[in-house]
Structures are given as structure tokens and as C-alpha cells.
C-alpha positions as semicolon CSV with decimal commas, in nm:
position;residue;x (nm);y (nm);z (nm)
1;X;0,000;0,000;0,000
2;X;0,157;0,327;-0,112
3;X;-0,108;0,577;-0,011
4;X;0,005;0,865;0,214
5;X;0,011;0,781;0,584
6;X;-0,306;0,905;0,755
7;X;-0,381;0,774;1,103
8;X;-0,648;0,868;1,353
9;X;-0,731;0,862;1,718
10;X;-1,106;0,814;1,746
11;X;-1,219;0,851;2,108
12;X;-1,577;0,836;2,233
13;X;-1,673;1,134;2,454
14;X;-1,819;0,920;2,733
15;X;-1,590;1,045;3,013
16;X;-1,228;1,145;3,079
17;X;-0,951;1,019;2,853
18;X;-0,788;0,715;3,017
19;X;-0,409;0,677;3,007
20;X;-0,456;0,373;2,778
21;X;-0,632;0,598;2,529
22;X;-0,351;0,852;2,559
23;X;-0,098;0,583;2,467
24;X;-0,307;0,489;2,159
25;X;-0,311;0,856;2,056
26;X;0,066;0,880;2,119
27;X;0,153;0,574;1,907
28;X;-0,064;0,709;1,622
29;X;0,105;1,048;1,655
30;X;0,458;0,900;1,658
31;X;0,384;0,680;1,356
32;X;0,239;0,972;1,156
33;X;0,532;1,200;1,236
34;X;0,789;0,927;1,162
35;X;0,631;0,866;0,819
36;X;0,573;1,234;0,738
37;X;0,200;1,167;0,747
38;X;-0,112;1,312;0,910
39;X;-0,249;1,247;1,259
40;X;-0,616;1,337;1,287
41;X;-0,883;1,311;1,556
42;X;-1,239;1,200;1,490
43;X;-1,492;1,209;1,772
44;X;-1,701;0,890;1,769
45;X;-2,020;0,993;1,945
46;X;-2,274;0,754;1,787
47;X;-2,360;0,618;2,134
48;X;-2,570;0,914;2,247
49;X;-2,687;0,732;2,563
50;X;-2,335;0,748;2,713
51;X;-2,240;1,093;2,577
52;X;-2,083;1,331;2,833
53;X;-2,086;1,697;2,726
54;X;-1,751;1,802;2,882
55;X;-1,558;1,498;2,759
56;X;-1,485;1,627;2,409
57;X;-1,311;1,945;2,529
58;X;-1,124;1,738;2,787
59;X;-0,978;1,511;2,515
60;X;-0,838;1,806;2,317
61;X;-0,705;1,987;2,627
62;X;-0,531;1,670;2,747
63;X;-0,355;1,606;2,414
64;X;-0,253;1,970;2,389
65;X;-0,099;1,960;2,740
66;X;0,092;1,646;2,639
67;X;0,221;1,812;2,321
68;X;0,059;1,567;2,076
69;X;-0,219;1,778;1,923
70;X;-0,371;1,656;1,592
71;X;-0,295;1,796;1,246
72;X;-0,665;1,779;1,152
73;X;-0,979;1,775;1,361
74;X;-1,293;1,974;1,447
75;X;-1,220;2,336;1,354
76;X;-0,863;2,264;1,232
77;X;-0,763;2,184;0,871
78;X;-1,101;2,021;0,806
79;X;-0,998;1,856;0,480
80;X;-1,227;1,556;0,538
81;X;-1,484;1,706;0,776
82;X;-1,702;1,691;0,967
83;X;-1,481;1,523;1,228
84;X;-1,765;1,448;1,469
85;X;-1,971;1,140;1,382
86;X;-2,301;1,288;1,502
87;X;-2,246;1,565;1,242
88;X;-2,202;1,298;0,973
89;X;-2,502;1,081;1,060
90;X;-2,703;1,165;0,746
91;X;-2,443;0,993;0,527
92;X;-2,442;0,647;0,688
93;X;-2,791;0,536;0,577
94;X;-2,687;0,522;0,211
95;X;-2,403;0,284;0,297
96;X;-2,631;0,060;0,505
97;X;-2,877;0,056;0,211
98;X;-2,592;-0,030;-0,028
99;X;-2,510;-0,339;0,182
100;X;-2,878;-0,443;0,178
101;X;-2,888;-0,408;-0,203
102;X;-2,569;-0,610;-0,253
103;X;-2,685;-0,888;-0,019
104;X;-2,418;-0,822;0,247
105;X;-2,677;-0,714;0,506
106;X;-3,042;-0,769;0,602
107;X;-3,319;-0,616;0,812
108;X;-3,394;-0,778;1,148
109;X;-3,725;-0,697;1,323
110;X;-3,673;-0,912;1,636
111;X;-3,785;-0,741;1,954
112;X;-3,544;-0,711;2,252
113;X;-3,786;-0,935;2,447
114;X;-3,768;-1,210;2,183
115;X;-3,385;-1,199;2,177
116;X;-3,375;-1,209;2,556
117;X;-3,600;-1,515;2,553
118;X;-3,371;-1,691;2,302
119;X;-3,063;-1,613;2,516
120;X;-3,231;-1,753;2,828
121;X;-3,343;-2,065;2,640
122;X;-2,986;-2,126;2,515
123;X;-2,851;-2,078;2,870
124;X;-3,093;-2,344;3,000
125;X;-2,951;-2,583;2,741
126;X;-2,594;-2,492;2,843
127;X;-2,532;-2,309;2,515
128;X;-2,458;-1,950;2,409
129;X;-2,703;-1,779;2,175
130;X;-2,523;-1,634;1,872
131;X;-2,718;-1,435;1,613
132;X;-2,559;-1,575;1,296
133;X;-2,609;-1,810;0,999
134;X;-2,754;-2,081;1,229
135;X;-3,059;-1,871;1,322
136;X;-3,097;-1,576;1,082
137;X;-3,325;-1,762;0,843
138;X;-3,551;-1,881;1,126
139;X;-3,596;-1,541;1,290
140;X;-3,791;-1,224;1,205
141;X;-3,560;-1,102;0,927
142;X;-3,590;-0,976;0,569
143;X;-3,429;-1,302;0,456
144;X;-3,766;-1,470;0,521
145;X;-4,005;-1,220;0,357
146;X;-4,064;-1,061;0,022
147;X;-3,926;-0,714;-0,047
148;X;-4,283;-0,577;-0,049
149;X;-4,360;-0,705;0,302
150;X;-4,030;-0,565;0,433
151;X;-4,102;-0,222;0,280
152;X;-4,451;-0,220;0,430
153;X;-4,321;-0,306;0,778
154;X;-4,062;-0,027;0,760
155;X;-4,322;0,221;0,628
156;X;-4,551;0,125;0,918
157;X;-4,278;0,237;1,159
158;X;-4,175;-0,103;1,291
159;X;-3,845;-0,096;1,477
160;X;-3,563;-0,275;1,299
161;X;-3,187;-0,304;1,284
162;X;-2,967;-0,377;0,985
163;X;-2,732;-0,668;1,048
164;X;-2,421;-0,775;0,855
165;X;-2,464;-1,107;0,675
166;X;-2,146;-1,290;0,776
167;X;-2,026;-1,542;0,515
168;X;-2,038;-1,913;0,605
169;X;-1,756;-2,172;0,609
170;X;-1,468;-1,935;0,555
171;X;-1,139;-1,895;0,741
172;X;-1,012;-1,538;0,728
173;X;-0,633;-1,508;0,731
174;X;-0,562;-1,147;0,825
175;X;-0,237;-0,960;0,877
176;X;-0,171;-0,749;1,185
177;X;0,152;-0,546;1,190
178;X;0,214;-0,635;1,557
179;X;0,064;-0,985;1,579
180;X;0,140;-1,122;1,233
181;X;-0,108;-1,372;1,084
182;X;-0,436;-1,389;1,276
183;X;-0,719;-1,608;1,156
184;X;-1,090;-1,627;1,225
185;X;-1,357;-1,887;1,146
186;X;-1,659;-1,699;1,006
187;X;-1,894;-1,970;1,140
188;X;-1,811;-1,854;1,493
189;X;-1,883;-1,486;1,428
190;X;-2,215;-1,316;1,493
191;X;-2,407;-1,096;1,252
192;X;-2,331;-0,758;1,406
193;X;-2,583;-0,473;1,403
194;X;-2,469;-0,199;1,164
195;X;-2,763;0,043;1,168
196;X;-3,065;0,115;1,388
197;X;-3,410;0,244;1,294
198;X;-3,344;0,565;1,492
199;X;-3,116;0,668;1,205
200;X;-2,789;0,611;1,392
201;X;-2,519;0,372;1,271
202;X;-2,337;0,151;1,519
203;X;-1,967;0,194;1,579
204;X;-1,879;-0,074;1,322
205;X;-2,046;0,083;1,019
206;X;-1,960;0,445;1,104
207;X;-1,600;0,353;1,178
208;X;-1,544;0,176;0,846
209;X;-1,722;0,438;0,635
210;X;-1,533;0,723;0,803
211;X;-1,194;0,550;0,784
212;X;-1,253;0,499;0,411
213;X;-1,381;0,851;0,338
214;X;-1,107;1,009;0,548
215;X;-0,845;0,799;0,362
216;X;-0,707;0,629;0,673
217;X;-0,401;0,427;0,578
218;X;-0,337;0,245;0,909
219;X;-0,567;0,162;1,198
220;X;-0,361;0,158;1,519
221;X;-0,585;0,078;1,816
222;X;-0,612;-0,123;2,137
223;X;-0,609;-0,501;2,158
224;X;-0,974;-0,500;2,273
225;X;-1,069;-0,420;1,910
226;X;-0,897;-0,731;1,769
227;X;-1,224;-0,936;1,771
228;X;-1,381;-0,663;1,550
229;X;-1,107;-0,695;1,288
230;X;-1,275;-0,973;1,081
231;X;-1,603;-0,778;1,057
232;X;-1,420;-0,460;0,960
233;X;-1,214;-0,634;0,693
234;X;-1,528;-0,805;0,555
235;X;-1,706;-0,467;0,544
236;X;-1,423;-0,329;0,330
237;X;-1,464;-0,632;0,105
238;X;-1,843;-0,584;0,090
239;X;-1,802;-0,221;-0,022
240;X;-1,523;-0,308;-0,266
241;X;-1,280;-0,078;-0,084
242;X;-0,911;-0,130;-0,004
243;X;-0,871;-0,200;0,367
244;X;-0,614;-0,009;0,574
245;X;-0,334;-0,191;0,753
246;X;-0,413;-0,291;1,112
247;X;-0,201;-0,285;1,429
248;X;-0,354;-0,387;1,763
249;X;-0,166;-0,252;2,066
250;X;-0,113;-0,462;2,382
251;X;-0,316;-0,382;2,693
252;X;-0,180;-0,171;2,979
253;X;-0,208;-0,406;3,276
254;X;-0,271;-0,348;3,646
255;X;0,040;-0,297;3,866
256;X;-0,077;-0,585;4,087
257;X;-0,262;-0,893;3,964
258;X;-0,414;-0,957;3,625
259;X;-0,632;-0,755;3,393
260;X;-0,654;-0,416;3,231
261;X;-0,553;-0,103;3,424
262;X;-0,860;0,077;3,559
263;X;-0,944;0,396;3,748
264;X;-1,007;0,178;4,054
265;X;-0,641;0,065;4,049
266;X;-0,531;0,427;4,054
267;X;-0,767;0,515;4,340
268;X;-0,651;0,213;4,541
269;X;-0,277;0,259;4,489
270;X;-0,276;0,640;4,477
271;X;-0,168;0,725;4,123
272;X;-0,350;0,910;3,842
273;X;-0,496;0,732;3,538
274;X;-0,619;1,047;3,361
275;X;-0,397;1,317;3,205
276;X;-0,593;1,609;3,358
277;X;-0,822;1,650;3,657
278;X;-1,176;1,525;3,594
279;X;-1,488;1,639;3,780
280;X;-1,759;1,377;3,752
281;X;-2,089;1,567;3,752
282;X;-2,300;1,255;3,822
283;X;-2,104;1,119;4,121
284;X;-1,968;1,464;4,225
285;X;-1,618;1,315;4,258
286;X;-1,291;1,475;4,149
287;X;-1,009;1,262;4,008
288;X;-0,668;1,427;3,989
289;X;-0,477;1,396;3,666
290;X;-0,107;1,373;3,587
291;X;-0,089;1,750;3,546
292;X;-0,236;1,826;3,893
293;X;-0,022;1,552;4,050
294;X;0,291;1,739;3,943
295;X;0,404;1,535;3,644
296;X;0,584;1,695;3,351
297;X;0,402;1,621;3,022
298;X;0,733;1,508;2,867
299;X;0,778;1,253;3,146
300;X;0,428;1,114;3,092
301;X;0,492;1,081;2,716
302;X;0,830;0,912;2,774
303;X;0,685;0,666;3,026
304;X;0,383;0,579;2,809
305;X;0,596;0,526;2,497
306;X;0,788;0,252;2,678
307;X;0,470;0,072;2,788
308;X;0,474;-0,196;2,522
309;X;0,745;-0,055;2,292
310;X;1,123;-0,016;2,296
311;X;1,386;0,070;2,039
312;X;1,593;-0,244;2,108
313;X;1,850;-0,062;2,325
314;X;1,882;0,005;2,699
315;X;1,794;0,374;2,649
316;X;1,507;0,493;2,869
317;X;1,501;0,872;2,842
318;X;1,371;0,993;2,505
319;X;1,266;1,338;2,392
320;X;0,957;1,352;2,170
321;X;1,186;1,414;1,869
322;X;1,389;1,101;1,955
323;X;1,073;0,893;1,997
324;X;0,954;1,003;1,652
325;X;1,291;0,917;1,500
326;X;1,313;0,570;1,662
327;X;0,945;0,465;1,656
328;X;0,857;0,145;1,470
329;X;0,527;-0,045;1,497
330;X;0,714;-0,373;1,452
331;X;0,894;-0,313;1,783
332;X;0,568;-0,310;1,980
333;X;0,528;-0,620;2,198
334;X;0,231;-0,855;2,166
335;X;0,192;-0,915;2,540
336;X;0,044;-0,667;2,786
337;X;0,263;-0,407;2,959
338;X;0,241;-0,385;3,338
339;X;0,190;-0,031;3,468
340;X;0,453;0,057;3,731
341;X;0,366;0,370;3,937
342;X;0,718;0,383;4,089
343;X;0,880;0,379;3,745
344;X;0,638;0,654;3,649
345;X;0,773;0,867;3,937
346;X;1,130;0,777;3,836
347;X;1,069;0,924;3,490
348;X;0,933;1,242;3,645
349;X;1,243;1,261;3,868
350;X;1,468;1,241;3,559
351;X;1,277;1,522;3,388
352;X;1,279;1,734;3,704
353;X;1,661;1,713;3,711
354;X;1,666;1,838;3,349
355;X;1,477;2,160;3,438
356;X;1,676;2,479;3,495
357;X;1,712;2,599;3,855
358;X;1,550;2,926;3,743
359;X;1,230;2,757;3,622
360;X;1,211;2,533;3,931
361;X;1,264;2,837;4,156
362;X;0,975;3,018;3,985
363;X;0,749;2,716;4,044
364;X;0,861;2,694;4,408
365;X;0,791;3,065;4,461
366;X;0,425;2,997;4,377
367;X;0,413;2,730;4,651
368;X;0,578;2,969;4,901
369;X;0,332;3,247;4,815
370;X;0,040;3,007;4,870
371;X;0,184;2,939;5,217
372;X;0,215;3,313;5,287
373;X;0,595;3,304;5,301
374;X;0,797;3,602;5,183
375;X;1,172;3,557;5,195
376;X;1,498;3,720;5,093
377;X;1,670;3,382;5,055
378;X;1,814;3,281;4,718
379;X;1,535;3,041;4,608
380;X;1,740;2,923;4,312
381;X;2,016;2,799;4,544
382;X;1,762;2,639;4,780
383;X;1,614;2,449;4,486
384;X;1,958;2,346;4,357
385;X;2,038;2,196;4,699
386;X;1,723;1,982;4,729
387;X;1,608;1,892;4,377
388;X;1,804;1,566;4,361
389;X;1,584;1,426;4,639
390;X;1,257;1,526;4,469
391;X;1,033;1,346;4,221
392;X;0,789;1,638;4,203
393;X;0,799;2,015;4,253
394;X;0,515;1,962;4,502
395;X;0,767;1,786;4,729
396;X;0,994;2,092;4,752
397;X;0,823;2,234;5,062
398;X;0,865;1,914;5,265
399;X;1,227;1,894;5,154
400;X;1,307;2,261;5,221
401;X;1,066;2,402;5,482
402;X;1,350;2,451;5,735
403;X;1,516;2,708;5,506
404;X;1,220;2,940;5,565
405;X;1,083;2,840;5,904
406;X;1,294;2,757;6,211
407;X;1,214;2,415;6,362
408;X;0,958;2,421;6,641
409;X;1,020;2,059;6,740
410;X;1,308;1,812;6,712
411;X;1,309;1,455;6,587
412;X;1,310;1,233;6,897
413;X;1,538;0,968;6,751
414;X;1,787;1,231;6,633
415;X;1,773;1,408;6,972
416;X;1,955;1,108;7,123
417;X;2,269;1,260;6,966
418;X;2,229;1,557;7,203
419;X;2,465;1,466;7,492
420;X;2,560;1,633;7,819
421;X;2,854;1,816;7,661
422;X;2,656;1,924;7,350
423;X;2,522;2,262;7,479
424;X;2,877;2,381;7,558
425;X;3,006;2,266;7,218
426;X;2,714;2,441;7,041
427;X;2,793;2,769;7,225
428;X;3,149;2,740;7,098
429;X;3,019;2,681;6,743
430;X;2,817;3,005;6,769
431;X;3,135;3,189;6,877
432;X;3,329;3,043;6,584
433;X;3,055;3,147;6,339
434;X;3,045;3,505;6,475
435;X;3,414;3,542;6,387
436;X;3,379;3,431;6,023
437;X;3,376;3,723;5,780
438;X;3,368;3,535;5,446
439;X;3,039;3,360;5,525
440;X;3,042;3,111;5,234
441;X;2,976;2,739;5,257
442;X;3,330;2,626;5,173
443;X;3,495;2,878;5,407
444;X;3,258;2,799;5,697
445;X;3,326;2,428;5,650
446;X;3,704;2,470;5,639
447;X;3,720;2,695;5,947
448;X;3,485;2,483;6,161
449;X;3,666;2,163;6,067
450;X;4,004;2,323;6,148
451;X;3,867;2,430;6,488
452;X;3,743;2,072;6,558
453;X;4,075;1,919;6,453
454;X;4,280;2,166;6,661
455;X;4,066;2,099;6,969
456;X;4,044;1,722;6,901
457;X;3,662;1,732;6,890
458;X;3,501;1,439;6,706
459;X;3,302;1,538;6,395
460;X;2,988;1,347;6,509
461;X;2,980;1,542;6,837
462;X;2,930;1,866;6,646
463;X;2,784;1,790;6,303
464;X;2,475;1,593;6,407
465;X;2,363;1,828;6,689
466;X;2,433;2,124;6,460
467;X;2,212;1,979;6,182
468;X;1,942;1,896;6,440
469;X;1,951;2,257;6,566
470;X;1,907;2,403;6,216
471;X;1,670;2,150;6,055
472;X;1,492;1,979;6,345
473;X;1,595;1,639;6,204
474;X;1,897;1,463;6,054
475;X;1,796;1,539;5,694
476;X;1,865;1,794;5,425
477;X;2,145;1,887;5,185
478;X;2,507;1,980;5,265
479;X;2,505;2,131;5,615
480;X;2,731;2,425;5,533
481;X;2,516;2,517;5,230
482;X;2,220;2,547;5,472
483;X;2,428;2,767;5,708
484;X;2,537;3,000;5,427
485;X;2,185;3,028;5,285
486;X;2,000;3,105;5,609
487;X;2,282;3,337;5,724
488;X;2,487;3,398;6,037
489;X;2,216;3,555;6,253
490;X;1,949;3,290;6,178
491;X;2,200;3,006;6,229
492;X;2,304;3,147;6,568
493;X;1,939;3,201;6,675
494;X;1,847;2,843;6,587
495;X;2,144;2,697;6,776
496;X;2,061;2,905;7,084
497;X;1,695;2,794;7,062
498;X;1,804;2,428;7,043
499;X;2,031;2,475;7,351
500;X;1,736;2,620;7,544
501;X;1,488;2,354;7,423
502;X;1,694;2,035;7,421
């Protein structure tokens, strides 16, 4: 197939975009960019019963935040518009009619009650009811009546569906870019509904018609759509159209146990499964997204790209440009990829270290302002001293609060280092500090260590109580960096407070 590469992400606006959907969008985006093709978004809203008004905007905002916006979609380069299926609904009837005329489809007038009865009867007999070649000529279908009777019933307003007439006794050998040769026995397939009497197509018909009219070259979608592949390929055959190439992506699996990753897993283990915050109007719940949880969009993209794909090397950190350059559908694994929340944080940590101290300081200033803290300290240097311990900017306060607020309590375990002779030693430290003119980290360290060596004072006797005095615990970056940053007066005040308290 030599047609230009055109791939699509076709979400249904039934709720927030799940991280699995984001990965599908990402792999389509990477493939399009690698091949110099087009990535477009089509909103598949034929299921009006599950439609959620805010979901469509959410999808576009999420992809924009992640940096993988489409080349074509609603209101943007509408070369093959409309890009919303509900705006295209008038066109599908003609294609359903075409299948009726060519004998690839038929009308079915069975009531839901009748079908329910048949299912229950099959269950009693230990069987599964399948609406296919074994029953279609015994049921209330156009295959059993003259054209005149069928027309009359439709004119009289009887409810009907149009079903695909699946061929009998055929083995379909189909090619999937990721899975290779996959085959299906048509005798085991059901006659899927393509069109309903309310004028709306089902997903299957609308999807095929739109992919054809929008000149889709490759269909890259989740593994859950693999069972639909034979129907979709047969629909292309029925219309006499060239089918696109198919690639079915592996599932994203739960961190613990088996099965597909769900929102419940995120709620239970405390990690986001949506890119942006989602407010559920019906249940009045709020689910935080990756953005609100402090993730960098680049880290989310990098992490998701490696869920089911790799470039064959040990490399783990990829920019979007590198992912585009290296991406290959044939390097996607067949088996599911386990979601690892800790690895997710690790990626964010790597991207946090790549940020400039200036940009991190600006973000930290916002946090300080929210806490009502104004300071003359060099925020950039504070950030530089703590960022290696952080996975998220939101952790900066817990890692650096002592720079801005003197400790009001002292870690009990650490306080065991405060011995009988400690208060006297701490007073001497204050005296030493008062005499230092070049109050820089390196100079303070050299002079204090010289004083300890000259007076044969063990390092542990001074360093641990000194850190406890300044921080309230045995944590934090290089001790002398803290002393320089908070200054001589604040350091002395904190030591004196510790002597009085401890």
C-alpha cells in the first residue's frame, strides 16, 4: 500500500480520557510524524446514551498539554470534515442501504424481548445464543419475507436493525503489523448490528465508512478491538474498498494482579490514570490527573511510549523528537505491559533534574506564596540543593521548609545525639561562626573543621547536633550550604533555641 500515511485517534466522549487511550493517541502520533503523514482526531459519538458533554473538550485539552495535538480535527484543517460522527449521521444510511442491495446485510425486526428469551433458552440448554447463519433464516428477518412485506413493515414504523450477513464456512487469514497472521472462522462470528431504525449507525459501520472517506491508511488501536477486525475487513470487502493496515496494541495491565488497568487501580494505589483532573458531575467526585499531580508532560509521554514498545536498546530517556525518529510499529510487543507507578515517578524525577534551577525556583515561589511566606533567601540555590531528592515540585516544601521556618520541634530519635557536653560545644560553634567574615559554605566548613581538629573534637559530636539545631531532624542537603543560605544571625538564633529547648 503506497497511499500517504493518515492515522487517527477516534475517542468516544463518554468520560475522561484514560491513560490507555492517551498511549493509543501517542503511538498514532509518533507513527504519523515518523512517516511524514497526518495524525487526525475524529470524535465517535454515535452512542448518544453514554455521551458526556464536557468529555470532548477534555480530550483536546489533554492532548494539547501532552504536546501531541492533531494535524486535523474539528475546527482545524477540516480537509475531510465533519470530524464528529453525530455531524455525519445523514451519510451512513446510504451505505447501510448499499449493503442491503448487494446482499451483504439484512433487516432484522426481532424485539429485545424475543432476543432475551432466546438467550435464556440457550442458557438453559448450556449453550450460548449467537445471532448468525444458524438462526438468521428462522428469525424475524428480511431473509424470510418478500421485499414488499419488508417495505410495508418499515413504512408502518416497525423498529428494525440492519445486520451484517457474515459469510459461512470461511477462514479469514488477516495480517496485523504487531501480531502477524491472525485467523478467524466466520462460522463462529455473529451478525453484528450496523444500523438502527433511529437513524444512527453503530460503531462498526460508522467507523469503516469514516476511515474509508477520510483515507485512513493504518488503523492503530487497542487489543480489545482485535475481535472486531474480521467484521471490519469483511465490510471493506463488501463495499469493494481497499482496507487499511491494522495494528492492535497490547493492553496496559494493572500494577498488581491480572487484567486491564482501571481507574479503581489508581484510586486504590494512589496514582492518576487520567492526564488532567476530571470532575464527575454525576457522582460529584474529582479525580486528579497527571498535570495536577505534578508530572511533567514530557515525562508522561516518555513513560507511556515505553509501555509496550522499545527501540531495542537500553535507552530509557527519550525526547519527543527522539521517539519520533526511533518509533517502529514492529517493535511493539504482543503481550500486555504492566503499569509501574514507581517507574512513572522515576521518569518524572529524571525530567525534574533536566529543568533549569530558574524555572524550578519560579514554580517553588508559587508554593511559598500560597503558604504566605515572603523571603529574601536565594530560592534558586535552595532548589539546587534539594532537587536531587525530589520526584515532584510539590515535594519541595517538605524537603526545604527549614530554610524558611525555624524548627519548632526536634526529631526524637535524632535528639539522642544531644549529649551532656553538646550545649557547651554548640555555644562554641556560635562563637566560631560570629568570627567568620567570608560567610560562604566552603569557608565555613574549612574553618569549623580546622577548629574541631585543633581541639580534638570528634566530627559526630558537632555535626549531628548542629544539623538537628538548624533543621529539626537529621535530613537535608550539605550542612554548610544550609548555614550559608540562612545566614549567620538565623543560624546562631536556631542553635541558641536548640540549647534552650533540648
